[in-house]
C-alpha positions as MATLAB code, in Angstrom:
seq = 'MNRKYLKYIVFSIAVIFGSCKKFLSEKPLSSLATLESLDDYKAIIQNEIRMNDLYPFCYDYSSDYFYLTEEDFNALDETGRNGYAWEAQPAHQNNWNQNFTRIYDANVVLDGVDNALLGNWSEADRREVKGTAYFFKAFTLLHLAAIYAPAYEPGKSHEKPGIPLRYSSDINEDIKRATLEETFRHIEDLLLKSCELLPFSTKDKTLPTKEAAWAALARHYLNMQDYERAKTFADSCLGFNDVIIDFNNLNQMATANQFSELNNEVIFHATKGDFSSMITTDKARVDTSLYDLYPEDDLRKYLFYTTKENGNIAFHGDYSGSQSIAIFSGLARDEVCLISAESSIRTGDVQKGIATLNKLLAYRISKSTFTPLTTSNQDDALKMVLLERRKELAFRAGLRWMDLKRLNLEKSTSTTLKRKIGNREVELEPNGDRYVFKIPDRVIAISGISQNP';
ca = [
     177.642   26.434  205.304;
     174.399   24.603  206.137;
     175.034   20.839  206.169;
     172.151   20.072  203.811;
     174.010   21.866  201.006;
     177.210   19.944  201.638;
     175.494   16.772  200.450;
     175.723   17.934  196.862;
     179.449   18.613  196.914;
     181.396   16.229  194.709;
     183.841   14.837  197.253;
     186.874   13.035  195.845;
     188.222   10.264  198.017;
     191.912    9.515  197.572;
     191.879    5.761  197.972;
     194.700    4.380  195.856;
     195.506    0.695  195.845;
     199.260    0.365  195.420;
     199.703   -3.245  196.529;
     197.850   -6.058  198.197;
     198.966   -4.890  201.643;
     197.920   -1.335  200.875;
     194.365   -2.462  200.210;
     192.046    0.049  201.906;
     194.990    1.633  203.685;
     196.421    4.523  201.689;
     196.329    7.583  203.938;
     193.508    9.830  202.697;
     195.044   12.896  204.357;
     198.747   13.688  204.288;
     198.316   15.576  207.562;
     197.598   12.304  209.375;
     201.359   11.691  209.558;
     201.919   14.669  211.898;
     199.320   14.050  214.602;
     200.412   15.018  218.102;
     197.698   16.709  220.119;
     194.137   15.832  221.050;
     193.136   18.797  218.902;
     194.569   16.937  215.883;
     192.523   13.831  216.607;
     189.380   15.844  217.326;
     189.787   17.507  213.921;
     189.746   14.089  212.229;
     186.830   12.558  214.082;
     184.702   15.734  213.957;
     185.121   16.324  210.210;
     181.446   16.270  209.220;
     181.939   15.730  205.488;
     184.195   12.716  206.023;
     182.459   11.241  209.063;
     178.762   12.143  208.689;
     178.250   12.294  204.926;
     178.607    9.831  202.058;
     177.270    6.673  203.706;
     176.284    3.888  201.241;
     173.425    4.299  198.791;
     173.329    1.187  196.595;
     170.886   -0.711  198.835;
     168.296    2.019  198.327;
     168.707    1.797  194.541;
     167.692   -1.856  194.851;
     164.863   -1.407  197.375;
     161.150   -1.387  196.671;
     160.201    2.165  197.708;
     159.970    3.484  194.177;
     160.120    2.913  190.431;
     161.657    4.757  187.486;
     160.328    5.472  184.028;
     162.165    3.749  181.201;
     163.516    7.125  180.123;
     164.928    7.917  183.554;
     166.325    4.397  183.866;
     168.149    4.673  180.547;
     169.590    8.049  181.556;
     171.337    6.565  184.608;
     175.008    5.667  184.708;
     175.823    1.974  184.343;
     176.202    1.236  188.055;
     172.871    2.919  188.761;
     171.120    0.804  186.126;
     172.766   -2.331  187.504;
     171.593   -1.615  191.029;
     168.032   -0.781  190.037;
     167.725   -3.895  187.830;
     169.478   -6.251  190.298;
     172.237   -7.119  187.853;
     175.174   -9.294  188.931;
     177.646   -6.399  188.793;
     179.443   -4.414  191.521;
     177.761   -1.324  192.907;
     179.475    2.004  192.378;
     182.880    1.962  194.069;
     181.966    4.980  196.234;
     179.859    2.653  198.373;
     183.096    0.854  199.247;
     185.854    3.479  199.028;
     184.240    6.350  200.894;
     183.174    4.147  203.773;
     186.436    2.275  204.204;
     188.148    5.668  204.161;
     186.005    6.624  207.168;
     187.096    3.404  208.879;
     190.727    4.292  208.179;
     190.253    7.712  209.774;
     188.640    6.119  212.831;
     191.540    3.660  213.115;
     194.063    6.509  212.959;
     192.332    8.074  215.947;
     192.087    4.801  217.875;
     195.770    4.037  217.247;
     197.055    7.360  218.511;
     194.583    9.126  220.786;
     195.762    7.455  224.004;
     199.176    9.108  223.621;
     197.976   12.475  222.317;
     199.007   15.641  224.147;
     195.981   16.982  225.978;
     196.788   20.694  225.812;
     193.761   22.477  227.234;
     191.578   19.346  227.077;
     190.882   16.772  229.792;
     190.940   13.005  230.074;
     187.148   13.077  229.689;
     187.655   14.748  226.311;
     190.128   12.027  225.338;
     187.571    9.356  226.227;
     184.918   11.099  224.166;
     187.170   11.265  221.102;
     187.987    7.571  221.479;
     184.336    6.626  221.958;
     183.397    8.690  218.914;
     185.962    6.819  216.806;
     184.615    3.468  218.003;
     181.099    4.578  217.100;
     181.903    5.842  213.597;
     183.831    2.692  212.778;
     181.018    0.447  214.013;
     178.239    2.449  212.375;
     180.082    2.351  209.049;
     180.683   -1.401  209.278;
     177.013   -1.920  210.112;
     176.067   -0.321  206.787;
     178.783   -2.115  204.821;
     177.698   -5.495  206.197;
     174.167   -4.787  204.952;
     175.593   -4.434  201.448;
     178.478   -6.881  201.108;
     177.502   -9.698  203.484;
     174.508  -12.051  203.647;
     171.796  -11.825  206.285;
     172.906  -12.868  209.737;
     171.408  -16.166  210.941;
     171.959  -17.172  214.573;
     173.978  -20.371  214.725;
     174.629  -20.382  210.964;
     177.038  -17.500  210.451;
     180.403  -18.970  211.437;
     181.152  -20.294  207.956;
     179.556  -17.558  205.880;
     181.714  -14.728  204.499;
     181.504  -11.335  206.128;
     183.514   -8.275  205.135;
     187.183   -7.287  205.570;
     187.894   -5.928  209.028;
     190.700   -3.451  209.617;
     191.878   -3.496  213.216;
     194.431   -0.703  212.868;
     195.691    1.971  210.469;
     198.879   -0.045  209.800;
     199.216   -0.377  206.030;
     201.110   -3.646  206.506;
     198.244   -5.345  208.302;
     197.204   -8.521  206.508;
     193.747   -8.235  204.988;
     191.224  -11.033  204.660;
     187.476  -11.420  204.746;
     186.182  -12.117  208.214;
     183.385  -14.599  208.716;
     179.877  -13.228  209.057;
     179.948  -14.094  212.769;
     183.262  -12.271  213.267;
     181.918   -9.246  211.380;
     178.788   -8.887  213.463;
     180.585   -9.548  216.747;
     183.215   -6.941  215.893;
     180.509   -4.347  215.267;
     178.904   -5.328  218.552;
     182.205   -4.985  220.418;
     182.921   -1.548  218.950;
     179.478   -0.242  219.846;
     179.667   -1.587  223.388;
     183.037    0.131  223.828;
     181.580    3.370  222.527;
     178.734    3.112  225.072;
     181.267    3.148  227.892;
     183.145    6.194  226.622;
     180.590    8.499  225.016;
     178.882   11.300  226.958;
     175.128   11.633  227.454;
     175.070   14.827  225.395;
     177.201   16.611  222.802;
     177.262   20.043  221.231;
     175.692   18.773  218.027;
     173.803   15.721  216.742;
     176.575   15.141  214.201;
     178.536   13.717  217.152;
     177.398   10.458  218.776;
     176.240   10.099  222.372;
     175.465    7.132  224.589;
     171.917    7.332  223.250;
     173.225    7.043  219.683;
     175.307    4.010  220.618;
     172.283    2.411  222.307;
     170.169    3.086  219.199;
     172.828    1.615  216.908;
     173.070   -1.467  219.132;
     169.279   -1.840  219.051;
     169.371   -1.782  215.246;
     172.351   -4.144  215.142;
     170.753   -6.703  217.461;
     167.504   -6.484  215.484;
     169.496   -7.428  212.364;
     170.948  -10.346  214.340;
     167.454  -11.412  215.457;
     168.660  -11.065  219.051;
     165.401   -9.520  220.144;
     166.097   -9.558  223.876;
     169.160   -7.372  223.480;
     167.497   -5.243  220.801;
     164.690   -4.530  223.273;
     167.134   -3.774  226.094;
     169.003   -1.105  224.148;
     165.913    0.335  222.481;
     164.290    0.725  225.888;
     167.466    2.327  227.250;
     167.079    4.969  224.543;
     163.425    5.561  225.225;
     164.009    5.668  228.976;
     166.581    8.389  228.438;
     164.543   10.408  225.919;
     161.179    9.430  224.410;
     160.377   12.657  222.538;
     158.404   12.002  219.349;
     157.214   14.677  216.903;
     153.443   15.065  216.892;
     152.563   15.184  213.207;
     149.202   16.712  214.140;
     151.092   19.941  214.855;
     152.727   20.090  211.419;
     151.288   21.644  208.279;
     149.986   18.785  206.167;
     149.168   21.176  203.316;
     152.692   22.583  202.999;
     154.597   21.918  199.790;
     157.948   22.063  201.609;
     159.524   19.399  203.780;
     158.204   19.824  207.332;
     161.133   18.012  208.980;
     164.024   20.276  209.786;
     167.612   19.173  209.866;
     168.507   17.872  213.344;
     164.830   17.728  214.324;
     163.660   16.573  217.755;
     163.479   12.897  216.793;
     166.999   12.745  215.375;
     169.475   11.049  217.715;
     172.472   11.037  215.365;
     172.737   12.856  212.047;
     174.303   11.251  208.978;
     173.557   11.261  205.258;
     174.223    8.963  202.349;
     175.560    9.658  198.880;
     173.510    9.330  195.700;
     175.999    9.036  192.850;
     173.376    8.175  190.238;
     170.947   10.885  191.461;
     168.232    8.243  191.545;
     166.392    8.918  194.807;
     165.265   12.420  193.872;
     161.756   13.868  193.762;
     162.171   14.328  190.004;
     162.988   10.672  189.287;
     161.951    8.317  192.075;
     158.207    7.718  191.755;
     156.708    6.233  194.886;
     155.405    2.749  194.262;
     151.650    2.406  194.813;
     152.338   -0.780  196.810;
     153.853    1.542  199.421;
     151.711    4.661  199.039;
     148.428    2.746  199.247;
     149.392    1.403  202.675;
     148.578    4.789  204.229;
     144.866    5.387  205.009;
     143.497    8.878  204.495;
     143.790    9.817  208.178;
     147.472    8.818  208.301;
     149.317   12.141  208.392;
     152.427   10.540  206.920;
     150.590   10.308  203.606;
     150.758   14.104  203.358;
     153.939   14.876  205.281;
     156.116   12.205  203.661;
     154.777   12.483  200.111;
     153.855   15.134  197.586;
     152.013   14.995  194.272;
     154.010   16.447  191.398;
     152.495   18.487  188.565;
     152.505   15.404  186.336;
     150.462   13.477  188.933;
     153.344   11.303  190.160;
     153.888   10.774  193.862;
     157.302   11.750  195.253;
     158.854   11.404  198.703;
     159.701   14.675  200.461;
     159.728   13.773  204.137;
     163.446   13.234  204.599;
     164.754   13.764  208.133;
     167.755   15.672  206.784;
     165.444   18.541  205.840;
     166.204   18.044  202.139;
     163.545   19.257  199.711;
     164.579   17.176  196.714;
     166.389   13.999  197.735;
     166.111   11.249  200.364;
     169.490   11.092  202.096;
     169.019   10.702  205.864;
     171.228    7.844  207.028;
     171.393    8.477  210.747;
     169.436    7.330  213.788;
     166.057    8.659  214.890;
     163.727    7.921  217.787;
     160.832    6.673  215.659;
     163.028    3.785  214.504;
     163.915    3.019  218.123;
     160.210    2.934  219.076;
     159.569    0.405  216.343;
     162.544   -1.733  217.395;
     161.241   -1.750  220.967;
     157.726   -2.636  219.811;
     158.819   -5.460  217.499;
     161.294   -6.897  219.984;
     158.719   -6.840  222.775;
     156.236   -8.692  220.574;
     158.779  -11.258  219.417;
     159.872  -11.967  223.002;
     156.303  -12.551  224.162;
     155.295   -9.214  225.659;
     152.610   -8.441  223.099;
     150.824   -5.837  225.213;
     153.962   -3.800  225.807;
     154.806   -3.961  222.120;
     151.351   -2.777  221.072;
     151.415   -0.018  223.704;
     154.759    1.242  222.350;
     153.420    1.086  218.802;
     150.300    3.008  219.792;
     152.389    5.725  221.423;
     154.061    6.323  218.055;
     150.854    6.070  216.033;
     149.063    8.577  218.250;
     151.476   11.140  216.783;
     151.102    9.867  213.218;
     147.319    9.475  212.818;
     144.865   12.365  212.899;
     143.744   13.004  216.497;
     140.133   13.156  215.360;
     140.158    9.556  214.134;
     142.960    7.770  215.981;
     141.892    4.489  217.554;
     144.559    2.499  219.424;
     145.465   -0.886  218.004;
     144.403   -3.869  220.075;
     145.328   -7.529  219.886;
     146.599  -10.274  222.150;
     147.690  -12.482  219.258;
     151.450  -12.457  218.691;
     151.253  -13.128  214.942;
     148.733  -10.337  214.404;
     150.794   -7.942  216.509;
     153.917   -8.775  214.510;
     152.111   -8.024  211.255;
     151.033   -4.670  212.662;
     154.515   -3.585  213.681;
     156.164   -4.764  210.463;
     153.579   -2.808  208.478;
     154.380    0.307  210.495;
     158.120   -0.177  209.998;
     157.561   -0.130  206.251;
     155.401    3.006  206.433;
     157.402    4.955  209.001;
     160.906    4.153  207.740;
     160.320    4.504  204.005;
     163.291    6.004  202.164;
     165.375    5.839  205.380;
     168.782    4.832  204.070;
     169.344    1.092  204.147;
     166.605    0.176  206.623;
     164.203   -1.413  204.150;
     167.075   -3.439  202.685;
     168.101   -4.653  206.148;
     164.483   -5.582  206.876;
     164.073   -7.442  203.607;
     167.195   -9.490  204.283;
     166.254  -10.564  207.802;
     162.546  -11.054  207.067;
     163.295  -13.154  204.000;
     164.771  -15.787  206.314;
     161.202  -16.723  207.308;
     158.775  -17.848  204.626;
     155.854  -16.081  206.306;
     157.551  -12.673  205.993;
     159.526  -13.125  202.773;
     159.038  -10.859  199.757;
     159.670  -11.253  196.033;
     160.612   -7.898  194.508;
     159.456   -7.151  190.957;
     160.199   -4.377  188.489;
     159.188   -3.609  184.932;
     161.776   -1.841  182.824;
     160.333   -1.091  179.407;
     159.163   -4.444  178.071;
     161.404   -6.356  180.454;
     160.284   -7.715  183.811;
     162.856   -8.498  186.491;
     162.511  -10.194  189.870;
     164.587  -10.539  193.013;
     163.705  -13.716  194.863;
     163.917  -13.902  198.667;
     167.498  -14.664  199.762;
     168.701  -14.283  196.172;
     172.363  -13.640  195.434;
     171.671  -10.010  194.549;
     170.878   -9.260  198.182;
     174.670   -9.353  198.569;
     176.403   -6.824  196.341;
     179.563   -7.716  194.499;
     182.760   -6.122  195.758;
     184.420   -3.651  193.327;
     186.485   -5.546  190.744;
     189.638   -3.569  191.454;
     189.489   -4.451  195.135;
     189.217   -8.136  194.238;
     192.063   -7.934  191.718;
     194.498   -6.224  194.086;
     193.563   -7.754  197.438;
     192.874  -11.331  196.367;
     189.880  -11.624  198.709;
     186.977  -13.777  197.575;
     184.174  -12.245  195.505;
     180.499  -12.514  196.335;
     178.353  -14.758  194.087;
];
C-alpha cells in the first residue's frame, strides 16, 4: 500500500495507564515480550506506521498559516476548537500518546538489541538498528518539546520544566519531568549517538541516515540558538548532498501536487496526524498575511497554493505528495539550506549566508526575473532569511511554531498572533502561556507530574 494512503488509517494506540509507575509504559505490542533475534528488533524499528506516521499536529492548529470560517470552526471537535482558539485546555491526547508509544518502542530496541541473535545479519546491521532507535527517540522528543515545553533560552533553562524522559522500557522506572536543559541535552545526546551508528544511505527514506541525524541536529541547535553548531551540522548535510529541486522545471499550471512522495529534497520521511481534519484544502484557508508575501515571479505561489472554486486559497504543496492535506513532518534539504543561511548570518558570515540563500532562491524564483539578493548588513540579511523561512517552510509540521517560540524571545522578531472567530477576536501574545500546551488531564492525574500553566 502506498504510504500516502496510510495516513488516513485510524490507528488505535493501546496506551493504558494502570498506575503511576506504568505511566507511558504499557507495552503497545504483546509480541515485544518475546524478542530474541535482530529480525525482531528490525521489525519494531522499521514499522512505518508506528515510527514514521502520527507525529504531533496540535502546533499546526495553533499556527498562523491559515484561518477557518466560523462554520468550519464550529464543526470541529472540542480539542480542535481549543487549539485553533488558543484556549487553556490540553491538546488532543493523540499528540501525547502516539508519540510516547514511539519512544517506548525505541527504548525496547535500545534495551535489547545488543544481546539479540544476529542470524544472517552482521554487527553493522546491529549498529544501524541501534542508531535508528536513537534517532526515532530523539526526533520524537524534539517534536514533543516544541509542544509541551517552553522555548529554550541559553543560560536560563536549568530551572524551567521540560518533558518526561524515559531512559528505558522498564515499567518500574520512576517518572518525573526533566528540566528544559536536561530535555534538550538528552535530545542532543541521542542524535549524536545516532550520527555515530547510522549508515550514509538506506534502502528507503523512511529510515534515517547520518544525513538525517545531521539535519535533525541542525534543527535542534537552531531551536537552542546555538548557531555555530547549527551551521556545522547544516553544512555537513549540504557537503554530503546539496540537491535542490528546481521549481522552474515543474508545471506551475498543474492542479495536482507537483511534489512526489520521497522527492529529491526529502532527507527523512515522516508525517503527522490530523485528528480534527483541520489542515485540509477544504477547510484551511491560507491567510493573506502569508500568501501576499510571494511576489508574482515566485514559483512557490503557484506550486504551493491553489485557488479553489469558491475563490479561497488552499495549500497543496506538501512534500508527502498529498493532494488534500498538509502532513509532511520529516526533514528536507530546503530547510537545511535555510538553517545554514541563518546560522551563517547570525555568526557574522553574512556573505556566505546570503550566497546559500541565493542558491535556494535561484530554484524558487522564475529564471527570467531572478536577481540575487545582496547586502552586507547583518540585520537586513537576517530579515531576508527569516522571510524566506516563513515562505519556504509554510505548512511544514511544527516548524513555524518552533520559529515563533524562539523568535519571540527577541522583541525585534516577536509576533502577536490574531484570529477572528465569528464576532470574537482572540490573540496570542509573544511568549504567552499558550505557546506551551497543557499535558492531557489523565496523564497529570495518574502520574502526578506538574501541569503547564
